[in-house]
C-alpha positions as CSV (number, residue, x, y, z in Angstrom):
1,X,4.9,-32.4,-2.8
2,X,8.2,-33.8,-2.8
3,X,7.1,-37.3,-2.5
4,X,4.1,-37.2,-5.0
5,X,4.5,-38.7,-8.7
6,X,6.2,-36.2,-11.0
7,X,3.7,-36.4,-13.7
8,X,0.7,-34.9,-11.4
9,X,2.3,-31.7,-10.6
10,X,-0.1,-29.6,-11.8
11,X,-3.2,-31.2,-10.5
12,X,-1.9,-32.5,-7.1
13,X,-3.4,-31.1,-4.0
14,X,-0.3,-31.6,-2.2
15,X,1.7,-29.6,-4.5
16,X,-1.3,-26.8,-3.6
17,X,-0.6,-27.5,-0.1
18,X,3.1,-26.6,-0.2
19,X,2.2,-23.1,-1.8
20,X,-0.1,-22.9,1.3
21,X,2.6,-23.8,3.9
22,X,5.0,-21.6,2.3
23,X,2.9,-18.7,2.7
24,X,2.3,-19.5,6.1
25,X,5.9,-20.2,7.1
26,X,7.0,-17.0,5.2
27,X,4.6,-15.1,7.0
28,X,5.6,-16.0,10.1
29,X,9.2,-15.9,9.5
30,X,8.8,-12.2,8.6
31,X,6.6,-11.7,11.7
32,X,9.8,-12.8,14.0
33,X,12.4,-10.5,11.7
34,X,10.2,-7.8,11.1
35,X,11.8,-5.5,13.6
36,X,15.0,-6.7,12.6
37,X,14.7,-5.8,9.2
38,X,12.8,-2.5,10.0
39,X,16.4,-1.4,11.7
40,X,18.4,-2.1,8.9
41,X,16.7,-0.2,6.6
42,X,18.8,2.4,5.1
43,X,18.1,2.0,1.2
44,X,17.0,3.5,-0.9
45,X,15.1,5.8,1.9
46,X,15.8,5.1,5.5
47,X,12.6,5.2,6.7
48,X,12.4,2.0,9.0
49,X,9.7,-0.4,7.6
50,X,11.4,-2.7,4.8
51,X,10.2,-5.4,7.5
52,X,6.6,-4.2,7.9
53,X,6.3,-3.8,4.1
54,X,7.3,-7.4,3.5
55,X,5.2,-8.8,6.0
56,X,2.1,-7.2,4.9
57,X,3.1,-8.3,0.8
58,X,2.9,-11.5,2.1
59,X,0.2,-11.3,4.4
60,X,-2.2,-10.8,1.5
61,X,-0.8,-13.2,-0.1
62,X,-1.1,-15.7,2.2
63,X,-5.2,-14.6,2.9
64,X,-5.3,-15.0,-1.1
65,X,-4.2,-18.4,-0.8
66,X,-6.5,-19.0,2.4
67,X,-9.5,-17.6,0.4
68,X,-8.9,-20.6,-2.6
69,X,-8.9,-23.1,0.1
70,X,-11.6,-22.0,1.7
71,X,-13.4,-21.9,-1.4
72,X,-12.9,-25.5,-2.3
73,X,-14.2,-26.5,1.1
74,X,-17.2,-24.9,0.8
75,X,-17.7,-27.3,-2.9
76,X,-17.5,-30.8,-0.5
77,X,-14.8,-32.7,0.8
78,X,-13.2,-34.3,-2.6
79,X,-12.6,-30.3,-3.9
80,X,-9.4,-29.4,-3.7
81,X,-7.0,-26.3,-5.3
82,X,-4.8,-27.3,-7.7
83,X,-1.0,-25.9,-8.1
84,X,-2.2,-23.1,-10.2
85,X,-4.8,-22.1,-8.6
86,X,-3.0,-21.6,-5.1
87,X,-0.2,-20.3,-7.0
88,X,-2.5,-17.8,-9.2
89,X,-3.9,-16.6,-5.5
90,X,-0.2,-16.3,-3.9
91,X,0.7,-13.7,-6.7
92,X,-2.3,-12.0,-7.0
93,X,-2.9,-11.7,-3.5
94,X,0.7,-10.5,-3.0
95,X,0.2,-8.0,-6.3
96,X,-2.6,-5.9,-4.5
97,X,-1.2,-6.0,-1.1
98,X,2.3,-5.2,-1.7
99,X,3.8,-2.1,0.1
100,X,7.1,-0.3,-0.6
101,X,9.8,-1.0,-2.8
102,X,11.0,-4.3,-1.6
103,X,7.0,-5.3,-1.2
104,X,6.7,-4.4,-4.6
105,X,9.8,-6.2,-6.1
106,X,8.9,-9.4,-4.0
107,X,5.6,-9.2,-5.4
108,X,6.8,-9.2,-8.9
109,X,9.2,-12.4,-7.8
110,X,6.2,-14.4,-6.8
111,X,4.0,-13.4,-9.7
112,X,7.3,-14.6,-12.1
113,X,7.4,-17.6,-10.5
114,X,3.5,-18.4,-10.6
115,X,4.1,-17.9,-14.3
116,X,5.7,-21.3,-14.4
117,X,3.8,-22.6,-12.1
118,X,0.3,-21.9,-13.9
119,X,1.6,-22.7,-17.7
120,X,0.2,-25.5,-19.1
121,X,3.8,-26.0,-20.8
122,X,5.4,-26.7,-16.7
123,X,7.4,-29.0,-16.7
124,X,6.2,-32.5,-14.9
125,X,9.4,-32.6,-12.9
126,X,9.1,-30.9,-9.3
127,X,13.0,-30.0,-9.2
128,X,12.9,-28.4,-13.3
129,X,9.7,-26.6,-12.1
130,X,11.3,-24.7,-9.4
131,X,14.6,-24.0,-11.1
132,X,12.4,-22.5,-14.3
133,X,10.5,-20.5,-11.7
134,X,12.8,-19.0,-9.9
135,X,14.5,-18.1,-13.3
136,X,11.3,-16.4,-14.4
137,X,11.0,-14.6,-11.0
138,X,14.2,-12.9,-11.3
139,X,13.7,-11.8,-14.8
140,X,10.1,-10.5,-14.3
141,X,11.8,-8.9,-11.0
142,X,14.2,-6.8,-13.2
143,X,11.5,-5.9,-16.1
144,X,9.7,-4.4,-13.1
145,X,12.4,-2.0,-11.7
146,X,13.1,0.9,-13.9
147,X,16.6,1.5,-12.5
148,X,18.1,-2.0,-11.4
149,X,20.6,-1.6,-8.3
150,X,23.2,-4.0,-7.4
151,X,23.5,-4.8,-3.8
152,X,20.0,-5.0,-3.2
153,X,16.7,-7.8,-3.1
154,X,17.5,-8.4,-6.9
155,X,21.1,-9.4,-6.2
156,X,19.9,-12.1,-3.6
157,X,17.1,-13.1,-6.1
158,X,19.8,-13.6,-8.8
159,X,22.1,-16.1,-6.5
160,X,19.5,-17.9,-5.5
161,X,18.3,-18.8,-9.0
162,X,21.4,-19.2,-10.5
163,X,22.6,-22.0,-7.3
164,X,19.1,-23.5,-8.3
165,X,19.8,-23.8,-12.0
166,X,23.1,-25.6,-11.4
167,X,22.1,-27.8,-8.6
168,X,20.9,-31.6,-9.5
169,X,18.7,-33.7,-7.5
170,X,15.0,-33.6,-6.1
171,X,13.1,-30.4,-5.2
172,X,14.1,-30.2,-1.9
173,X,17.5,-30.5,-1.9
174,X,17.2,-27.2,-5.1
175,X,15.2,-25.4,-3.0
176,X,18.1,-25.7,0.1
177,X,20.8,-24.6,-2.3
178,X,18.9,-21.4,-3.6
179,X,18.4,-20.7,-0.1
180,X,22.3,-21.0,1.4
181,X,23.4,-19.2,-2.0
182,X,20.9,-16.5,-1.1
183,X,22.2,-16.4,2.7
184,X,26.0,-16.3,0.9
185,X,25.1,-13.6,-1.5
186,X,23.4,-11.7,1.4
187,X,26.3,-11.5,3.2
188,X,28.5,-9.6,0.7
189,X,26.0,-6.7,-0.1
190,X,27.9,-4.4,2.2
191,X,30.8,-4.7,-0.2
192,X,28.1,-3.6,-3.4
193,X,26.2,-1.0,-2.1
194,X,28.6,2.0,-0.8
195,X,25.3,3.4,2.0
196,X,25.0,-0.7,3.2
197,X,29.1,-0.9,4.3
198,X,29.0,2.4,5.7
199,X,26.1,1.4,8.2
200,X,27.7,-1.8,8.6
201,X,24.6,-3.9,7.7
202,X,22.9,-6.2,4.8
203,X,20.2,-4.9,2.7
204,X,17.2,-5.0,4.1
205,X,15.1,-6.1,1.2
206,X,17.7,-9.1,1.0
207,X,17.0,-10.1,4.5
208,X,13.8,-10.1,3.9
209,X,14.0,-12.4,0.8
210,X,16.3,-14.9,2.4
211,X,13.1,-15.1,5.2
212,X,11.2,-15.9,2.0
213,X,13.2,-18.4,0.5
214,X,14.4,-20.4,3.9
215,X,10.5,-21.1,4.1
216,X,10.2,-22.5,0.9
217,X,13.0,-24.6,1.5
218,X,11.2,-25.7,5.1
219,X,8.1,-26.4,3.5
220,X,9.5,-28.7,0.6
221,X,11.5,-30.7,3.0
222,X,8.1,-31.7,4.3
223,X,9.1,-30.9,7.5
224,X,8.3,-27.5,8.2
225,X,9.4,-26.0,11.7
226,X,6.7,-25.1,14.5
227,X,5.2,-22.1,14.1
228,X,7.0,-19.4,16.3
229,X,9.6,-21.7,16.9
230,X,13.2,-20.8,16.6
231,X,15.6,-22.0,13.6
232,X,18.3,-21.9,14.9
233,X,20.1,-19.6,13.0
234,X,22.1,-16.1,14.3
235,X,20.2,-13.0,13.4
236,X,21.2,-12.6,9.4
237,X,21.8,-8.9,9.7
238,X,24.6,-9.5,12.3
239,X,25.7,-12.5,11.0
240,X,26.5,-11.5,8.0
241,X,28.4,-8.2,8.5
242,X,31.0,-7.4,11.3
243,X,29.1,-4.2,11.7
244,X,25.9,-4.3,14.1
245,X,22.2,-2.8,13.4
246,X,22.2,0.7,13.7
247,X,20.3,2.4,16.6
248,X,17.4,4.5,15.9
249,X,18.6,7.7,14.4
250,X,22.0,6.6,13.8
251,X,21.5,6.3,9.9
252,X,21.6,10.1,8.6
253,X,25.0,9.9,7.9
254,X,24.4,6.5,5.5
255,X,21.3,8.4,3.5
256,X,21.8,7.4,-0.2
257,X,22.4,10.4,-2.3
258,X,21.0,10.7,-5.9
259,X,22.8,10.6,-8.7
260,X,23.5,14.5,-9.1
261,X,24.9,14.3,-5.2
262,X,22.5,17.2,-3.8
263,X,22.0,15.5,-1.1
264,X,18.0,15.9,-1.8
265,X,15.5,12.9,-2.0
266,X,12.0,12.9,-2.8
267,X,9.9,13.9,-0.5
268,X,6.8,11.4,-0.8
269,X,6.5,7.5,-1.6
270,X,3.3,7.3,-3.6
271,X,2.0,3.5,-4.6
272,X,-1.3,2.4,-6.1
273,X,-2.9,-0.3,-7.9
274,X,-3.6,0.7,-11.5
275,X,-5.9,-1.0,-14.3
276,X,-4.6,0.1,-17.6
277,X,-2.9,-1.8,-21.3
278,X,0.6,-2.6,-21.2
279,X,1.4,0.4,-23.9
280,X,-0.5,3.0,-21.6
281,X,1.8,1.4,-18.6
282,X,5.0,1.7,-20.6
283,X,4.2,5.4,-21.5
284,X,3.6,5.7,-17.6
285,X,7.0,4.1,-16.8
286,X,8.6,6.9,-19.0
287,X,6.8,9.8,-17.4
288,X,7.0,8.7,-13.6
289,X,10.7,8.0,-13.7
290,X,11.1,11.7,-15.3
291,X,9.4,12.5,-11.9
292,X,11.1,10.6,-9.4
293,X,13.2,7.7,-8.5
294,X,12.9,4.2,-6.7
295,X,10.4,3.4,-9.7
296,X,8.9,-0.2,-9.7
297,X,6.2,-0.9,-11.9
298,X,5.0,-4.8,-11.6
299,X,2.2,-6.6,-12.6
300,X,0.4,-7.8,-16.0
301,X,-2.9,-8.6,-17.3
302,X,-4.3,-5.5,-17.1
303,X,-3.7,-4.8,-13.1
304,X,-0.6,-3.3,-12.0
305,X,1.3,-2.0,-8.5
306,X,3.2,0.9,-9.1
307,X,5.5,2.4,-6.4
308,X,7.7,5.8,-6.9
309,X,9.6,8.2,-4.8
310,X,8.7,11.6,-6.0
311,X,8.3,15.3,-4.9
312,X,5.2,16.1,-6.8
313,X,2.3,13.4,-5.7
314,X,-0.1,14.8,-7.0
315,X,1.8,14.8,-10.6
316,X,1.9,11.1,-9.9
317,X,-1.2,10.0,-9.6
318,X,-2.4,12.5,-12.5
319,X,0.0,10.4,-14.4
320,X,-1.7,7.2,-12.9
321,X,-5.1,8.8,-14.0
322,X,-3.5,9.5,-17.9
323,X,-2.9,5.6,-17.7
324,X,-6.1,4.1,-16.7
325,X,-8.0,3.6,-13.6
326,X,-5.5,4.1,-10.0
327,X,-7.1,3.0,-6.5
328,X,-5.7,1.7,-3.4
329,X,-3.7,5.0,-3.7
330,X,-1.1,5.4,-0.4
331,X,1.3,8.2,-0.4
332,X,3.3,8.7,2.8
333,X,5.1,12.0,3.2
334,X,8.7,11.1,4.3
335,X,9.3,13.9,6.4
336,X,7.6,17.3,8.1
337,X,10.6,19.6,6.4
338,X,10.2,18.4,2.5
339,X,12.1,17.1,0.1
340,X,15.8,18.7,1.5
341,X,14.8,17.6,5.2
342,X,17.4,15.3,6.8
343,X,16.3,11.9,6.9
344,X,16.7,10.5,10.1
345,X,15.3,7.2,12.0
346,X,14.3,9.8,14.5
347,X,10.7,9.7,15.1
348,X,8.8,13.0,14.3
349,X,6.8,14.9,16.7
350,X,3.4,14.7,15.1
351,X,1.6,13.6,12.1
352,X,-1.9,13.4,11.0
353,X,-3.3,10.3,9.4
354,X,-6.0,10.9,6.8
355,X,-8.6,8.4,5.3
356,X,-9.4,9.8,1.6
357,X,-12.0,8.4,-0.8
358,X,-10.3,9.5,-4.1
359,X,-7.0,10.2,-5.7
360,X,-7.2,14.3,-5.6
361,X,-8.2,14.3,-2.0
362,X,-5.3,11.8,-1.4
363,X,-2.5,14.3,-3.5
364,X,-4.3,17.3,-1.2
365,X,-3.8,15.7,1.9
366,X,-0.2,14.8,1.3
367,X,0.4,18.0,0.2
368,X,-0.6,19.5,3.7
369,X,1.5,16.6,5.6
370,X,-0.5,13.5,6.4
371,X,0.2,10.1,5.6
372,X,-2.7,9.4,3.3
373,X,-5.0,6.2,3.2
374,X,-7.1,5.8,0.0
375,X,-10.2,3.9,-0.2
376,X,-12.4,2.8,-3.0
377,X,-16.2,2.0,-2.9
378,X,-16.9,-0.9,-1.2
379,X,-13.4,-1.6,-0.1
380,X,-13.0,0.1,3.4
381,X,-9.8,-0.3,4.8
382,X,-9.4,-2.8,8.2
383,X,-7.9,-2.1,11.2
384,X,-4.4,-3.8,10.1
385,X,-4.3,-1.0,7.3
386,X,-5.2,1.9,9.4
387,X,-2.2,0.9,11.8
388,X,0.4,0.3,9.5
389,X,-0.5,3.7,8.0
390,X,0.0,5.1,11.7
391,X,3.4,3.4,12.1
392,X,4.5,4.7,8.7
393,X,3.8,8.1,10.0
394,X,6.7,7.4,12.5
395,X,6.1,9.7,14.8
396,X,5.1,10.0,18.5
397,X,1.9,11.9,18.2
398,X,-0.6,11.2,15.1
399,X,-4.1,12.7,14.6
400,X,-6.3,10.0,12.7
401,X,-9.2,11.1,10.7
402,X,-11.0,8.2,9.7
403,X,-13.5,10.7,7.4
404,X,-16.4,7.9,7.7
405,X,-19.0,7.5,10.0
406,X,-18.7,3.5,9.4
407,X,-15.2,3.6,10.2
408,X,-15.4,4.6,13.9
409,X,-14.8,1.1,15.3
410,X,-12.1,0.2,12.8
411,X,-10.2,3.2,13.6
412,X,-10.7,3.2,17.4
413,X,-8.8,-0.2,17.3
414,X,-6.4,0.8,15.1
415,X,-5.8,3.7,17.7
416,X,-5.6,1.6,20.6
417,X,-3.2,-0.7,18.7
418,X,-0.7,1.9,18.4
419,X,-1.4,3.6,21.6
420,X,-0.1,0.0,23.4
421,X,3.1,0.4,20.8
422,X,3.9,3.5,22.6
423,X,2.2,6.1,20.1
424,X,0.2,8.6,21.6
425,X,-2.9,9.0,19.1
426,X,-6.2,11.2,19.0
427,X,-9.1,10.0,17.0
428,X,-11.2,12.7,15.6
429,X,-14.5,11.3,14.5
430,X,-15.0,13.2,11.5
431,X,-18.0,11.6,9.3
432,X,-16.7,13.3,6.0
433,X,-13.6,14.2,3.9
434,X,-14.9,17.6,4.0
435,X,-14.5,17.7,7.8
436,X,-11.1,16.0,7.3
437,X,-10.2,18.9,5.0
438,X,-11.4,21.4,7.9
439,X,-8.8,19.6,10.0
440,X,-6.5,19.8,8.1
441,X,-6.5,23.1,7.5
442,X,-6.0,24.1,10.9
443,X,-3.6,21.5,12.1
444,X,-0.4,23.3,13.3
445,X,2.4,20.9,14.6
446,X,4.2,23.7,16.6
447,X,1.0,23.7,19.4
448,X,0.8,21.4,22.3
449,X,-1.5,18.5,21.4
450,X,-4.1,18.7,23.1
451,X,-4.6,22.3,21.9
452,X,-4.0,20.5,18.3
453,X,-6.4,18.2,18.3
454,X,-9.1,20.8,20.3
455,X,-8.8,23.2,17.4
456,X,-9.0,20.5,14.6
457,X,-11.7,18.8,16.7
458,X,-13.6,22.0,16.5
459,X,-13.1,23.0,12.9
460,X,-14.1,19.6,11.8
461,X,-17.2,20.2,14.3
462,X,-18.6,23.2,12.4
463,X,-18.1,21.8,9.2
464,X,-21.7,20.6,8.3
465,X,-21.3,17.7,4.8
466,X,-23.5,16.9,2.7
467,X,-22.7,14.2,-0.7
468,X,-24.6,13.8,-3.7
469,X,-25.2,9.8,-5.1
470,X,-26.8,8.5,-7.5
471,X,-29.7,5.9,-6.6
472,X,-29.2,2.3,-7.4
473,X,-32.5,1.3,-7.2
474,X,-35.6,1.7,-6.2
475,X,-36.0,2.7,-2.4
476,X,-37.5,4.3,0.4
477,X,-35.9,7.5,1.7
478,X,-36.1,10.0,4.5
479,X,-37.1,12.2,1.3
480,X,-39.8,9.8,-0.5
481,X,-39.4,7.2,-2.8
482,X,-36.3,7.4,-5.2
483,X,-35.9,5.4,-8.6
484,X,-32.9,3.9,-10.0
485,X,-30.8,7.1,-11.4
486,X,-32.3,9.2,-9.3
487,X,-29.6,12.2,-7.8
488,X,-29.8,12.1,-4.2
489,X,-28.3,14.7,-1.7
490,X,-27.6,13.7,1.4
491,X,-27.4,16.2,3.9
492,X,-25.6,14.7,7.1
493,X,-25.8,11.7,6.3
494,X,-29.7,11.5,5.5
495,X,-31.2,11.7,2.5
496,X,-33.1,15.1,2.3
497,X,-33.6,16.2,-1.5
498,X,-34.3,13.7,-4.6
499,X,-33.2,15.4,-7.8
500,X,-33.2,14.6,-11.5
501,X,-30.0,16.3,-12.3
502,X,-26.7,17.0,-10.2
503,X,-26.2,20.8,-10.6
504,X,-29.9,21.5,-10.0
505,X,-30.1,18.9,-6.7
506,X,-26.8,20.7,-5.5
507,X,-28.6,24.0,-5.7
508,X,-31.7,22.7,-3.5
509,X,-28.8,21.3,-0.9
510,X,-26.7,24.2,-1.0
511,X,-30.2,26.4,-0.4
512,X,-30.9,24.2,2.8
513,X,-27.5,24.1,4.2
514,X,-27.1,27.6,3.7
515,X,-30.1,29.0,5.7
516,X,-28.4,28.1,8.9
517,X,-25.4,30.4,8.0
518,X,-21.8,29.7,6.7
519,X,-18.7,31.5,5.4
520,X,-17.1,28.7,3.3
521,X,-18.7,26.4,0.9
522,X,-16.0,23.2,-0.3
523,X,-16.9,21.5,-3.5
524,X,-15.2,18.0,-3.8
525,X,-15.7,17.0,-7.5
526,X,-16.1,13.4,-8.1
527,X,-14.3,11.4,-10.6
528,X,-15.7,12.5,-14.3
529,X,-17.7,15.6,-12.9
530,X,-17.4,18.2,-15.2
531,X,-15.8,21.5,-14.3
532,X,-18.9,23.2,-15.8
533,X,-21.0,21.9,-12.6
534,X,-18.0,23.8,-9.7
535,X,-18.5,26.8,-11.8
536,X,-22.6,26.9,-12.0
537,X,-22.4,26.2,-8.4
538,X,-19.7,28.8,-7.3
539,X,-21.8,31.2,-9.4
540,X,-25.2,30.0,-7.6
541,X,-23.4,30.7,-4.1
542,X,-21.6,34.2,-5.1
543,X,-25.3,35.2,-6.9
544,X,-27.2,34.0,-3.7
545,X,-24.6,34.6,-0.5
546,X,-22.4,37.4,-1.2
547,X,-20.3,36.5,2.1
548,X,-19.8,33.4,1.2
549,X,-16.8,31.7,-0.2
550,X,-16.4,29.2,-2.4
551,X,-13.3,26.7,-2.9
552,X,-13.4,23.9,-5.5
553,X,-11.3,20.6,-5.3
554,X,-11.0,17.6,-8.1
555,X,-11.2,14.6,-5.7
556,X,-11.5,11.8,-7.9
557,X,-13.9,9.9,-5.9
558,X,-15.8,7.0,-7.3
559,X,-18.1,6.7,-4.5
560,X,-20.1,9.9,-4.8
561,X,-20.1,12.8,-7.8
562,X,-19.9,15.7,-5.2
563,X,-19.0,16.5,-1.7
564,X,-19.9,19.7,0.0
565,X,-19.0,21.1,3.3
566,X,-20.4,24.0,5.0
567,X,-18.2,26.1,7.5
């Protein structure tokens, strides 16, 4: 890219290749720095995951860029992605994969830069293109953060942009100036934010951005460092301050307090992608800002990434439902002691990680203390996502509930990797969300680990499950031939009933399941299913089975209009 003709910047294959190289180098740099960044993470919450979140955000961006190159490769040797192709993919990948506060801000920085790189009016000079891209990146990031704080990644990004704007020369020179200015700005963050000064560390998100900008400078120099090779610099966390990186458990004294000085912080981190219009998102910002703190809403063109720390996770998700269509919901419970529990880096003794199919169930499980991985139809979580959830749970012992038979091998791979990292993991082979709910209901952290796992496994195993689905096409089933639009009643995974209407088909399914006995019926309503359906089924169970109780949850799942559990 540095040596290509200036007027060919948008269509130049070499320019797209620079974006690809940048993503690869940034991912490599964050991979090597991840543990160091995690160790100095004391703001806004000392939960030790900033490095991991930044790595996962850039990993998603890099994968999206690689997918663009792979797509062109299948079109023939003469087909190459352009700079707008690669920049657009990078920004989109970062947006949908953004994790945590810093990862979400980084995604918006990349999006702002991509807006300039993909614009028809973009300057033809590479150096000016980078200057304008960095300026737009910073402006976008400040727009996305509800309450910007200096001494953070925003300060580092601003310094980089300002240095780029006043530096003459070619694009490599401008990138090096931005990189050096970012490092200088990072070094003074302990004096700008009290919590950093007390801990004797620089800002973790800022350190991550320094790694990303350093990767950009190396990519634009035309001589990127070999993968995994050291770059000759001292660790930034120690180089930038006279303090040392805190040991695990040493950051409680540095925990930031909210403006009111009550010493309490929200209990949950809630993150989701949201499909919504600009006006709805503006209202959502106001609503979430009143619910909690660390609010970052980034994105545009109908797709947004929402991040907030709140005490009421369900209310935060409900606000998203009112604004549009939330999905890929991730809810992390910061500590089992509730909102007023001390936030230390010391791992909890035990945690539960649960995969659930809807925002209602995500909120329910999170309020029960579980770390949640929310899914949507056709997008099952990868083993890396489950491993990340185990790490986020930050516990010595973890019970993993996949709640889907198709995730058996994926969950096993994540559990095996976590065990290799020193976490004791028990995988309970739950096959449905209702089995996971039953397991969570008997979870007792105070019991011995083995006893708790046995009790949860027994509760899940004693729960028969069914789901009501709508046939998409004509097909043969174990209950006969179904037509598109028919309601299918699946019991323990097999089609047992074919009907024309949801409630009537559910009644038939309940009759068959309760014929073998049962004490409790759990109904989980899917997205758009009226409450009248649950009322009708509750009456049906009460009239026909006097000794059976019924509990109803609004799960919000897209995959099935109704889930049923029988205990």
